mmCIF file of the N, C-alpha and C atoms, coordinates in Angstrom:
data_MODEL
# 
_entry.id   MODEL 
# 
loop_
_atom_site.group_PDB 
_atom_site.id 
_atom_site.type_symbol 
_atom_site.label_atom_id 
_atom_site.label_alt_id 
_atom_site.label_comp_id 
_atom_site.label_asym_id 
_atom_site.label_entity_id 
_atom_site.label_seq_id 
_atom_site.pdbx_PDB_ins_code 
_atom_site.Cartn_x 
_atom_site.Cartn_y 
_atom_site.Cartn_z 
_atom_site.occupancy 
_atom_site.B_iso_or_equiv 
_atom_site.pdbx_formal_charge 
_atom_site.auth_seq_id 
_atom_site.auth_comp_id 
_atom_site.auth_asym_id 
_atom_site.auth_atom_id 
_atom_site.pdbx_PDB_model_num 
ATOM 1   N N  . UNK A 1 1  ? 0.210   0.358  15.924  1.00 0.00 ? 1  UNK A N  1 
ATOM 2   C CA . UNK A 1 1  ? 1.532   0.493  16.497  1.00 0.00 ? 1  UNK A CA 1 
ATOM 3   C C  . UNK A 1 1  ? 1.879   -0.827 17.169  1.00 0.00 ? 1  UNK A C  1 
ATOM 4   N N  . UNK A 1 2  ? 3.077   -1.294 16.935  1.00 0.00 ? 2  UNK A N  1 
ATOM 5   C CA . UNK A 1 2  ? 3.493   -2.560 17.532  1.00 0.00 ? 2  UNK A CA 1 
ATOM 6   C C  . UNK A 1 2  ? 3.771   -2.363 19.021  1.00 0.00 ? 2  UNK A C  1 
ATOM 7   N N  . UNK A 1 3  ? 3.789   -3.450 19.761  1.00 0.00 ? 3  UNK A N  1 
ATOM 8   C CA . UNK A 1 3  ? 4.061   -3.383 21.199  1.00 0.00 ? 3  UNK A CA 1 
ATOM 9   C C  . UNK A 1 3  ? 5.450   -2.809 21.473  1.00 0.00 ? 3  UNK A C  1 
ATOM 10  N N  . UNK A 1 4  ? 6.518   -3.280 20.786  1.00 0.00 ? 4  UNK A N  1 
ATOM 11  C CA . UNK A 1 4  ? 7.836   -2.684 21.046  1.00 0.00 ? 4  UNK A CA 1 
ATOM 12  C C  . UNK A 1 4  ? 7.884   -1.184 20.756  1.00 0.00 ? 4  UNK A C  1 
ATOM 13  N N  . UNK A 1 5  ? 7.223   -0.761 19.688  1.00 0.00 ? 5  UNK A N  1 
ATOM 14  C CA . UNK A 1 5  ? 7.196   0.669  19.362  1.00 0.00 ? 5  UNK A CA 1 
ATOM 15  C C  . UNK A 1 5  ? 6.459   1.448  20.438  1.00 0.00 ? 5  UNK A C  1 
ATOM 16  N N  . UNK A 1 6  ? 5.360   0.892  20.947  1.00 0.00 ? 6  UNK A N  1 
ATOM 17  C CA . UNK A 1 6  ? 4.604   1.534  22.017  1.00 0.00 ? 6  UNK A CA 1 
ATOM 18  C C  . UNK A 1 6  ? 5.456   1.686  23.267  1.00 0.00 ? 6  UNK A C  1 
ATOM 19  N N  . UNK A 1 7  ? 6.114   0.609  23.667  1.00 0.00 ? 7  UNK A N  1 
ATOM 20  C CA . UNK A 1 7  ? 6.946   0.636  24.874  1.00 0.00 ? 7  UNK A CA 1 
ATOM 21  C C  . UNK A 1 7  ? 8.076   1.645  24.720  1.00 0.00 ? 7  UNK A C  1 
ATOM 22  N N  . UNK A 1 8  ? 8.712   1.665  23.566  1.00 0.00 ? 8  UNK A N  1 
ATOM 23  C CA . UNK A 1 8  ? 9.811   2.601  23.325  1.00 0.00 ? 8  UNK A CA 1 
ATOM 24  C C  . UNK A 1 8  ? 9.327   4.042  23.425  1.00 0.00 ? 8  UNK A C  1 
ATOM 25  N N  . UNK A 1 9  ? 8.213   4.351  22.777  1.00 0.00 ? 9  UNK A N  1 
ATOM 26  C CA . UNK A 1 9  ? 7.692   5.717  22.813  1.00 0.00 ? 9  UNK A CA 1 
ATOM 27  C C  . UNK A 1 9  ? 7.277   6.109  24.226  1.00 0.00 ? 9  UNK A C  1 
ATOM 28  N N  . UNK A 1 10 ? 6.661   5.201  24.940  1.00 0.00 ? 10 UNK A N  1 
ATOM 29  C CA . UNK A 1 10 ? 6.219   5.488  26.304  1.00 0.00 ? 10 UNK A CA 1 
ATOM 30  C C  . UNK A 1 10 ? 7.425   5.698  27.211  1.00 0.00 ? 10 UNK A C  1 
ATOM 31  N N  . UNK A 1 11 ? 8.472   4.895  27.037  1.00 0.00 ? 11 UNK A N  1 
ATOM 32  C CA . UNK A 1 11 ? 9.684   5.031  27.846  1.00 0.00 ? 11 UNK A CA 1 
ATOM 33  C C  . UNK A 1 11 ? 10.380  6.357  27.576  1.00 0.00 ? 11 UNK A C  1 
ATOM 34  N N  . UNK A 1 12 ? 10.234  6.861  26.373  1.00 0.00 ? 12 UNK A N  1 
ATOM 35  C CA . UNK A 1 12 ? 10.853  8.134  26.010  1.00 0.00 ? 12 UNK A CA 1 
ATOM 36  C C  . UNK A 1 12 ? 9.973   9.317  26.397  1.00 0.00 ? 12 UNK A C  1 
ATOM 37  N N  . UNK A 1 13 ? 8.852   9.031  27.023  1.00 0.00 ? 13 UNK A N  1 
ATOM 38  C CA . UNK A 1 13 ? 7.983   10.099 27.494  1.00 0.00 ? 13 UNK A CA 1 
ATOM 39  C C  . UNK A 1 13 ? 7.017   10.635 26.460  1.00 0.00 ? 13 UNK A C  1 
ATOM 40  N N  . UNK A 1 14 ? 6.869   9.937  25.361  1.00 0.00 ? 14 UNK A N  1 
ATOM 41  C CA . UNK A 1 14 ? 5.965   10.396 24.304  1.00 0.00 ? 14 UNK A CA 1 
ATOM 42  C C  . UNK A 1 14 ? 4.515   10.249 24.746  1.00 0.00 ? 14 UNK A C  1 
ATOM 43  N N  . UNK A 1 15 ? 3.693   11.150 24.284  1.00 0.00 ? 15 UNK A N  1 
ATOM 44  C CA . UNK A 1 15 ? 2.270   11.082 24.562  1.00 0.00 ? 15 UNK A CA 1 
ATOM 45  C C  . UNK A 1 15 ? 1.628   10.193 23.501  1.00 0.00 ? 15 UNK A C  1 
ATOM 46  N N  . UNK A 1 16 ? 0.942   9.162  23.934  1.00 0.00 ? 16 UNK A N  1 
ATOM 47  C CA . UNK A 1 16 ? 0.311   8.216  23.023  1.00 0.00 ? 16 UNK A CA 1 
ATOM 48  C C  . UNK A 1 16 ? -1.121  8.683  22.749  1.00 0.00 ? 16 UNK A C  1 
ATOM 49  N N  . UNK A 1 17 ? -1.464  8.786  21.474  1.00 0.00 ? 17 UNK A N  1 
ATOM 50  C CA . UNK A 1 17 ? -2.804  9.217  21.075  1.00 0.00 ? 17 UNK A CA 1 
ATOM 51  C C  . UNK A 1 17 ? -3.665  7.981  20.837  1.00 0.00 ? 17 UNK A C  1 
ATOM 52  N N  . UNK A 1 18 ? -4.798  7.945  21.509  1.00 0.00 ? 18 UNK A N  1 
ATOM 53  C CA . UNK A 1 18 ? -5.715  6.819  21.382  1.00 0.00 ? 18 UNK A CA 1 
ATOM 54  C C  . UNK A 1 18 ? -6.484  6.943  20.065  1.00 0.00 ? 18 UNK A C  1 
ATOM 55  N N  . UNK A 1 19 ? -6.589  5.845  19.307  1.00 0.00 ? 19 UNK A N  1 
ATOM 56  C CA . UNK A 1 19 ? -7.345  5.896  18.050  1.00 0.00 ? 19 UNK A CA 1 
ATOM 57  C C  . UNK A 1 19 ? -8.790  6.327  18.293  1.00 0.00 ? 19 UNK A C  1 
ATOM 58  N N  . UNK A 1 20 ? -9.388  7.006  17.312  1.00 0.00 ? 20 UNK A N  1 
ATOM 59  C CA . UNK A 1 20 ? -10.752 7.501  17.435  1.00 0.00 ? 20 UNK A CA 1 
ATOM 60  C C  . UNK A 1 20 ? -11.792 6.479  16.993  1.00 0.00 ? 20 UNK A C  1 
ATOM 61  N N  . UNK A 1 21 ? -11.355 5.327  16.534  1.00 0.00 ? 21 UNK A N  1 
ATOM 62  C CA . UNK A 1 21 ? -12.296 4.318  16.058  1.00 0.00 ? 21 UNK A CA 1 
ATOM 63  C C  . UNK A 1 21 ? -12.222 3.085  16.947  1.00 0.00 ? 21 UNK A C  1 
ATOM 64  N N  . UNK A 1 22 ? -13.341 2.397  17.052  1.00 0.00 ? 22 UNK A N  1 
ATOM 65  C CA . UNK A 1 22 ? -13.396 1.186  17.845  1.00 0.00 ? 22 UNK A CA 1 
ATOM 66  C C  . UNK A 1 22 ? -12.971 -0.030 17.040  1.00 0.00 ? 22 UNK A C  1 
ATOM 67  N N  . UNK A 1 23 ? -12.923 -1.159 17.723  1.00 0.00 ? 23 UNK A N  1 
ATOM 68  C CA . UNK A 1 23 ? -12.477 -2.399 17.085  1.00 0.00 ? 23 UNK A CA 1 
ATOM 69  C C  . UNK A 1 23 ? -13.409 -2.811 15.947  1.00 0.00 ? 23 UNK A C  1 
ATOM 70  N N  . UNK A 1 24 ? -14.715 -2.653 16.161  1.00 0.00 ? 24 UNK A N  1 
ATOM 71  C CA . UNK A 1 24 ? -15.680 -3.046 15.128  1.00 0.00 ? 24 UNK A CA 1 
ATOM 72  C C  . UNK A 1 24 ? -15.512 -2.176 13.882  1.00 0.00 ? 24 UNK A C  1 
ATOM 73  N N  . UNK A 1 25 ? -15.344 -0.878 14.089  1.00 0.00 ? 25 UNK A N  1 
ATOM 74  C CA . UNK A 1 25 ? -15.131 0.024  12.952  1.00 0.00 ? 25 UNK A CA 1 
ATOM 75  C C  . UNK A 1 25 ? -13.810 -0.280 12.252  1.00 0.00 ? 25 UNK A C  1 
ATOM 76  N N  . UNK A 1 26 ? -12.792 -0.607 13.028  1.00 0.00 ? 26 UNK A N  1 
ATOM 77  C CA . UNK A 1 26 ? -11.490 -0.936 12.437  1.00 0.00 ? 26 UNK A CA 1 
ATOM 78  C C  . UNK A 1 26 ? -11.601 -2.177 11.551  1.00 0.00 ? 26 UNK A C  1 
ATOM 79  N N  . UNK A 1 27 ? -12.390 -3.161 11.984  1.00 0.00 ? 27 UNK A N  1 
ATOM 80  C CA . UNK A 1 27 ? -12.591 -4.364 11.175  1.00 0.00 ? 27 UNK A CA 1 
ATOM 81  C C  . UNK A 1 27 ? -13.297 -4.028 9.864   1.00 0.00 ? 27 UNK A C  1 
ATOM 82  N N  . UNK A 1 28 ? -14.291 -3.142 9.930   1.00 0.00 ? 28 UNK A N  1 
ATOM 83  C CA . UNK A 1 28 ? -15.020 -2.749 8.724   1.00 0.00 ? 28 UNK A CA 1 
ATOM 84  C C  . UNK A 1 28 ? -14.103 -2.000 7.766   1.00 0.00 ? 28 UNK A C  1 
ATOM 85  N N  . UNK A 1 29 ? -13.281 -1.119 8.298   1.00 0.00 ? 29 UNK A N  1 
ATOM 86  C CA . UNK A 1 29 ? -12.341 -0.376 7.465   1.00 0.00 ? 29 UNK A CA 1 
ATOM 87  C C  . UNK A 1 29 ? -11.339 -1.331 6.824   1.00 0.00 ? 29 UNK A C  1 
ATOM 88  N N  . UNK A 1 30 ? -10.862 -2.299 7.588   1.00 0.00 ? 30 UNK A N  1 
ATOM 89  C CA . UNK A 1 30 ? -9.931  -3.293 7.059   1.00 0.00 ? 30 UNK A CA 1 
ATOM 90  C C  . UNK A 1 30 ? -10.576 -4.078 5.919   1.00 0.00 ? 30 UNK A C  1 
ATOM 91  N N  . UNK A 1 31 ? -11.842 -4.445 6.084   1.00 0.00 ? 31 UNK A N  1 
ATOM 92  C CA . UNK A 1 31 ? -12.566 -5.176 5.040   1.00 0.00 ? 31 UNK A CA 1 
ATOM 93  C C  . UNK A 1 31 ? -12.689 -4.324 3.776   1.00 0.00 ? 31 UNK A C  1 
ATOM 94  N N  . UNK A 1 32 ? -13.023 -3.058 3.965   1.00 0.00 ? 32 UNK A N  1 
ATOM 95  C CA . UNK A 1 32 ? -13.167 -2.168 2.817   1.00 0.00 ? 32 UNK A CA 1 
ATOM 96  C C  . UNK A 1 32 ? -11.831 -1.956 2.106   1.00 0.00 ? 32 UNK A C  1 
ATOM 97  N N  . UNK A 1 33 ? -10.766 -1.803 2.875   1.00 0.00 ? 33 UNK A N  1 
ATOM 98  C CA . UNK A 1 33 ? -9.445  -1.622 2.267   1.00 0.00 ? 33 UNK A CA 1 
ATOM 99  C C  . UNK A 1 33 ? -9.019  -2.867 1.494   1.00 0.00 ? 33 UNK A C  1 
ATOM 100 N N  . UNK A 1 34 ? -9.345  -4.051 2.019   1.00 0.00 ? 34 UNK A N  1 
ATOM 101 C CA . UNK A 1 34 ? -9.010  -5.292 1.314   1.00 0.00 ? 34 UNK A CA 1 
ATOM 102 C C  . UNK A 1 34 ? -9.760  -5.364 -0.016  1.00 0.00 ? 34 UNK A C  1 
ATOM 103 N N  . UNK A 1 35 ? -11.025 -4.940 -0.010  1.00 0.00 ? 35 UNK A N  1 
ATOM 104 C CA . UNK A 1 35 ? -11.825 -4.928 -1.241  1.00 0.00 ? 35 UNK A CA 1 
ATOM 105 C C  . UNK A 1 35 ? -11.219 -3.967 -2.259  1.00 0.00 ? 35 UNK A C  1 
ATOM 106 N N  . UNK A 1 36 ? -10.845 -2.787 -1.792  1.00 0.00 ? 36 UNK A N  1 
ATOM 107 C CA . UNK A 1 36 ? -10.235 -1.799 -2.686  1.00 0.00 ? 36 UNK A CA 1 
ATOM 108 C C  . UNK A 1 36 ? -8.913  -2.329 -3.236  1.00 0.00 ? 36 UNK A C  1 
ATOM 109 N N  . UNK A 1 37 ? -8.109  -2.948 -2.377  1.00 0.00 ? 37 UNK A N  1 
ATOM 110 C CA . UNK A 1 37 ? -6.836  -3.508 -2.829  1.00 0.00 ? 37 UNK A CA 1 
ATOM 111 C C  . UNK A 1 37 ? -7.033  -4.563 -3.896  1.00 0.00 ? 37 UNK A C  1 
ATOM 112 N N  . UNK A 1 38 ? -8.029  -5.402 -3.715  1.00 0.00 ? 38 UNK A N  1 
ATOM 113 C CA . UNK A 1 38 ? -8.323  -6.439 -4.703  1.00 0.00 ? 38 UNK A CA 1 
ATOM 114 C C  . UNK A 1 38 ? -8.738  -5.814 -6.035  1.00 0.00 ? 38 UNK A C  1 
ATOM 115 N N  . UNK A 1 39 ? -9.621  -4.828 -5.965  1.00 0.00 ? 39 UNK A N  1 
ATOM 116 C CA . UNK A 1 39 ? -10.059 -4.150 -7.191  1.00 0.00 ? 39 UNK A CA 1 
ATOM 117 C C  . UNK A 1 39 ? -8.898  -3.454 -7.882  1.00 0.00 ? 39 UNK A C  1 
ATOM 118 N N  . UNK A 1 40 ? -8.060  -2.810 -7.112  1.00 0.00 ? 40 UNK A N  1 
ATOM 119 C CA . UNK A 1 40 ? -6.913  -2.103 -7.680  1.00 0.00 ? 40 UNK A CA 1 
ATOM 120 C C  . UNK A 1 40 ? -5.944  -3.079 -8.337  1.00 0.00 ? 40 UNK A C  1 
ATOM 121 N N  . UNK A 1 41 ? -5.729  -4.231 -7.716  1.00 0.00 ? 41 UNK A N  1 
ATOM 122 C CA . UNK A 1 41 ? -4.855  -5.246 -8.310  1.00 0.00 ? 41 UNK A CA 1 
ATOM 123 C C  . UNK A 1 41 ? -5.424  -5.756 -9.636  1.00 0.00 ? 41 UNK A C  1 
ATOM 124 N N  . UNK A 1 42 ? -6.732  -5.938 -9.698  1.00 0.00 ? 42 UNK A N  1 
ATOM 125 C CA . UNK A 1 42 ? -7.359  -6.385 -10.940 1.00 0.00 ? 42 UNK A CA 1 
ATOM 126 C C  . UNK A 1 42 ? -7.197  -5.342 -12.044 1.00 0.00 ? 42 UNK A C  1 
ATOM 127 N N  . UNK A 1 43 ? -7.389  -4.061 -11.679 1.00 0.00 ? 43 UNK A N  1 
ATOM 128 C CA . UNK A 1 43 ? -7.218  -2.992 -12.668 1.00 0.00 ? 43 UNK A CA 1 
ATOM 129 C C  . UNK A 1 43 ? -5.772  -2.902 -13.140 1.00 0.00 ? 43 UNK A C  1 
ATOM 130 N N  . UNK A 1 44 ? -4.826  -3.032 -12.208 1.00 0.00 ? 44 UNK A N  1 
ATOM 131 C CA . UNK A 1 44 ? -3.406  -2.956 -12.573 1.00 0.00 ? 44 UNK A CA 1 
ATOM 132 C C  . UNK A 1 44 ? -3.026  -4.115 -13.487 1.00 0.00 ? 44 UNK A C  1 
ATOM 133 N N  . UNK A 1 45 ? -3.506  -5.318 -13.169 1.00 0.00 ? 45 UNK A N  1 
ATOM 134 C CA . UNK A 1 45 ? -3.208  -6.480 -14.009 1.00 0.00 ? 45 UNK A CA 1 
ATOM 135 C C  . UNK A 1 45 ? -3.766  -6.270 -15.415 1.00 0.00 ? 45 UNK A C  1 
ATOM 136 N N  . UNK A 1 46 ? -4.984  -5.795 -15.481 1.00 0.00 ? 46 UNK A N  1 
ATOM 137 C CA . UNK A 1 46 ? -5.620  -5.550 -16.781 1.00 0.00 ? 46 UNK A CA 1 
ATOM 138 C C  . UNK A 1 46 ? -4.837  -4.501 -17.574 1.00 0.00 ? 46 UNK A C  1 
ATOM 139 N N  . UNK A 1 47 ? -4.453  -3.414 -16.908 1.00 0.00 ? 47 UNK A N  1 
ATOM 140 C CA . UNK A 1 47 ? -3.697  -2.345 -17.582 1.00 0.00 ? 47 UNK A CA 1 
ATOM 141 C C  . UNK A 1 47 ? -2.329  -2.845 -18.029 1.00 0.00 ? 47 UNK A C  1 
ATOM 142 N N  . UNK A 1 48 ? -1.669  -3.656 -17.196 1.00 0.00 ? 48 UNK A N  1 
ATOM 143 C CA . UNK A 1 48 ? -0.345  -4.180 -17.539 1.00 0.00 ? 48 UNK A CA 1 
ATOM 144 C C  . UNK A 1 48 ? -0.392  -5.170 -18.698 1.00 0.00 ? 48 UNK A C  1 
ATOM 145 N N  . UNK A 1 49 ? -1.543  -5.765 -18.927 1.00 0.00 ? 49 UNK A N  1 
ATOM 146 C CA . UNK A 1 49 ? -1.702  -6.683 -20.053 1.00 0.00 ? 49 UNK A CA 1 
ATOM 147 C C  . UNK A 1 49 ? -2.123  -5.937 -21.320 1.00 0.00 ? 49 UNK A C  1 
ATOM 148 N N  . UNK A 1 50 ? -2.109  -4.611 -21.251 1.00 0.00 ? 50 UNK A N  1 
ATOM 149 C CA . UNK A 1 50 ? -2.414  -3.805 -22.424 1.00 0.00 ? 50 UNK A CA 1 
ATOM 150 C C  . UNK A 1 50 ? -3.863  -3.400 -22.555 1.00 0.00 ? 50 UNK A C  1 
ATOM 151 N N  . UNK A 1 51 ? -4.650  -3.707 -21.551 1.00 0.00 ? 51 UNK A N  1 
ATOM 152 C CA . UNK A 1 51 ? -6.066  -3.355 -21.612 1.00 0.00 ? 51 UNK A CA 1 
ATOM 153 C C  . UNK A 1 51 ? -6.311  -1.936 -21.131 1.00 0.00 ? 51 UNK A C  1 
ATOM 154 N N  . UNK A 1 52 ? -7.417  -1.398 -21.542 1.00 0.00 ? 52 UNK A N  1 
ATOM 155 C CA . UNK A 1 52 ? -7.807  -0.058 -21.105 1.00 0.00 ? 52 UNK A CA 1 
ATOM 156 C C  . UNK A 1 52 ? -8.511  -0.153 -19.755 1.00 0.00 ? 52 UNK A C  1 
ATOM 157 N N  . UNK A 1 53 ? -8.237  0.799  -18.897 1.00 0.00 ? 53 UNK A N  1 
ATOM 158 C CA . UNK A 1 53 ? -8.916  0.867  -17.605 1.00 0.00 ? 53 UNK A CA 1 
ATOM 159 C C  . UNK A 1 53 ? -10.077 1.843  -17.764 1.00 0.00 ? 53 UNK A C  1 
ATOM 160 N N  . UNK A 1 54 ? -11.261 1.380  -17.459 1.00 0.00 ? 54 UNK A N  1 
ATOM 161 C CA . UNK A 1 54 ? -12.463 2.170  -17.680 1.00 0.00 ? 54 UNK A CA 1 
ATOM 162 C C  . UNK A 1 54 ? -12.718 3.138  -16.527 1.00 0.00 ? 54 UNK A C  1 
ATOM 163 N N  . UNK A 1 55 ? -13.184 4.307  -16.855 1.00 0.00 ? 55 UNK A N  1 
ATOM 164 C CA . UNK A 1 55 ? -13.453 5.361  -15.874 1.00 0.00 ? 55 UNK A CA 1 
ATOM 165 C C  . UNK A 1 55 ? -14.418 4.918  -14.771 1.00 0.00 ? 55 UNK A C  1 
ATOM 166 N N  . UNK A 1 56 ? -15.489 4.180  -15.067 1.00 0.00 ? 56 UNK A N  1 
ATOM 167 C CA . UNK A 1 56 ? -16.396 3.770  -13.985 1.00 0.00 ? 56 UNK A CA 1 
ATOM 168 C C  . UNK A 1 56 ? -15.700 2.924  -12.913 1.00 0.00 ? 56 UNK A C  1 
ATOM 169 N N  . UNK A 1 57 ? -14.766 2.095  -13.314 1.00 0.00 ? 57 UNK A N  1 
ATOM 170 C CA . UNK A 1 57 ? -14.036 1.279  -12.340 1.00 0.00 ? 57 UNK A CA 1 
ATOM 171 C C  . UNK A 1 57 ? -13.199 2.163  -11.431 1.00 0.00 ? 57 UNK A C  1 
ATOM 172 N N  . UNK A 1 58 ? -12.552 3.159  -12.007 1.00 0.00 ? 58 UNK A N  1 
ATOM 173 C CA . UNK A 1 58 ? -11.756 4.083  -11.201 1.00 0.00 ? 58 UNK A CA 1 
ATOM 174 C C  . UNK A 1 58 ? -12.652 4.927  -10.297 1.00 0.00 ? 58 UNK A C  1 
ATOM 175 N N  . UNK A 1 59 ? -13.800 5.331  -10.801 1.00 0.00 ? 59 UNK A N  1 
ATOM 176 C CA . UNK A 1 59 ? -14.730 6.126  -9.999  1.00 0.00 ? 59 UNK A CA 1 
ATOM 177 C C  . UNK A 1 59 ? -15.254 5.330  -8.814  1.00 0.00 ? 59 UNK A C  1 
ATOM 178 N N  . UNK A 1 60 ? -15.475 4.041  -9.010  1.00 0.00 ? 60 UNK A N  1 
ATOM 179 C CA . UNK A 1 60 ? -15.928 3.187  -7.910  1.00 0.00 ? 60 UNK A CA 1 
ATOM 180 C C  . UNK A 1 60 ? -14.864 3.123  -6.819  1.00 0.00 ? 60 UNK A C  1 
ATOM 181 N N  . UNK A 1 61 ? -13.606 2.965  -7.219  1.00 0.00 ? 61 UNK A N  1 
ATOM 182 C CA . UNK A 1 61 ? -12.521 2.954  -6.239  1.00 0.00 ? 61 UNK A CA 1 
ATOM 183 C C  . UNK A 1 61 ? -12.434 4.284  -5.503  1.00 0.00 ? 61 UNK A C  1 
ATOM 184 N N  . UNK A 1 62 ? -12.567 5.382  -6.222  1.00 0.00 ? 62 UNK A N  1 
ATOM 185 C CA . UNK A 1 62 ? -12.524 6.695  -5.581  1.00 0.00 ? 62 UNK A CA 1 
ATOM 186 C C  . UNK A 1 62 ? -13.659 6.843  -4.576  1.00 0.00 ? 62 UNK A C  1 
ATOM 187 N N  . UNK A 1 63 ? -14.816 6.342  -4.911  1.00 0.00 ? 63 UNK A N  1 
ATOM 188 C CA . UNK A 1 63 ? -15.962 6.404  -4.010  1.00 0.00 ? 63 UNK A CA 1 
ATOM 189 C C  . UNK A 1 63 ? -15.704 5.603  -2.741  1.00 0.00 ? 63 UNK A C  1 
ATOM 190 N N  . UNK A 1 64 ? -15.144 4.410  -2.894  1.00 0.00 ? 64 UNK A N  1 
ATOM 191 C CA . UNK A 1 64 ? -14.836 3.572  -1.736  1.00 0.00 ? 64 UNK A CA 1 
ATOM 192 C C  . UNK A 1 64 ? -13.802 4.240  -0.830  1.00 0.00 ? 64 UNK A C  1 
ATOM 193 N N  . UNK A 1 65 ? -12.781 4.836  -1.432  1.00 0.00 ? 65 UNK A N  1 
ATOM 194 C CA . UNK A 1 65 ? -11.762 5.536  -0.645  1.00 0.00 ? 65 UNK A CA 1 
ATOM 195 C C  . UNK A 1 65 ? -12.396 6.711  0.097   1.00 0.00 ? 65 UNK A C  1 
ATOM 196 N N  . UNK A 1 66 ? -13.302 7.423  -0.542  1.00 0.00 ? 66 UNK A N  1 
ATOM 197 C CA . UNK A 1 66 ? -13.976 8.557  0.099   1.00 0.00 ? 66 UNK A CA 1 
ATOM 198 C C  . UNK A 1 66 ? -14.795 8.100  1.305   1.00 0.00 ? 66 UNK A C  1 
ATOM 199 N N  . UNK A 1 67 ? -15.464 6.952  1.188   1.00 0.00 ? 67 UNK A N  1 
ATOM 200 C CA . UNK A 1 67 ? -16.238 6.413  2.311   1.00 0.00 ? 67 UNK A CA 1 
ATOM 201 C C  . UNK A 1 67 ? -15.330 6.109  3.500   1.00 0.00 ? 67 UNK A C  1 
ATOM 202 N N  . UNK A 1 68 ? -14.193 5.495  3.224   1.00 0.00 ? 68 UNK A N  1 
ATOM 203 C CA . UNK A 1 68 ? -13.252 5.172  4.298   1.00 0.00 ? 68 UNK A CA 1 
ATOM 204 C C  . UNK A 1 68 ? -12.714 6.455  4.914   1.00 0.00 ? 68 UNK A C  1 
ATOM 205 N N  . UNK A 1 69 ? -12.392 7.420  4.078   1.00 0.00 ? 69 UNK A N  1 
ATOM 206 C CA . UNK A 1 69 ? -11.860 8.695  4.575   1.00 0.00 ? 69 UNK A CA 1 
ATOM 207 C C  . UNK A 1 69 ? -12.863 9.356  5.521   1.00 0.00 ? 69 UNK A C  1 
ATOM 208 N N  . UNK A 1 70 ? -14.152 9.302  5.186   1.00 0.00 ? 70 UNK A N  1 
ATOM 209 C CA . UNK A 1 70 ? -15.185 9.882  6.041   1.00 0.00 ? 70 UNK A CA 1 
ATOM 210 C C  . UNK A 1 70 ? -15.242 9.174  7.388   1.00 0.00 ? 70 UNK A C  1 
ATOM 211 N N  . UNK A 1 71 ? -15.024 7.877  7.409   1.00 0.00 ? 71 UNK A N  1 
ATOM 212 C CA . UNK A 1 71 ? -15.042 7.136  8.665   1.00 0.00 ? 71 UNK A CA 1 
ATOM 213 C C  . UNK A 1 71 ? -13.849 7.491  9.541   1.00 0.00 ? 71 UNK A C  1 
ATOM 214 N N  . UNK A 1 72 ? -12.740 7.828  8.904   1.00 0.00 ? 72 UNK A N  1 
ATOM 215 C CA . UNK A 1 72 ? -11.527 8.126  9.663   1.00 0.00 ? 72 UNK A CA 1 
ATOM 216 C C  . UNK A 1 72 ? -11.484 9.562  10.170  1.00 0.00 ? 72 UNK A C  1 
ATOM 217 N N  . UNK A 1 73 ? -12.242 10.451 9.564   1.00 0.00 ? 73 UNK A N  1 
ATOM 218 C CA . UNK A 1 73 ? -12.197 11.860 9.985   1.00 0.00 ? 73 UNK A CA 1 
ATOM 219 C C  . UNK A 1 73 ? -13.452 12.276 10.706  1.00 0.00 ? 73 UNK A C  1 
# 
């Protein structure tokens, strides 16, 4: 949440919910998301050039997303 958004919500009396993850965990999640984004971009480029996207590549992405989801819940 940006600082202006925080101030606006607080001024309006909104209850702010503190994130359940620490800074170190947030950095790890950010790193994992960047890796997934890179892999997804490579798959999209390959598919857009007429290539087939292989199931193992998609399964790897699904696995990575599941790991991140477990960290967030």
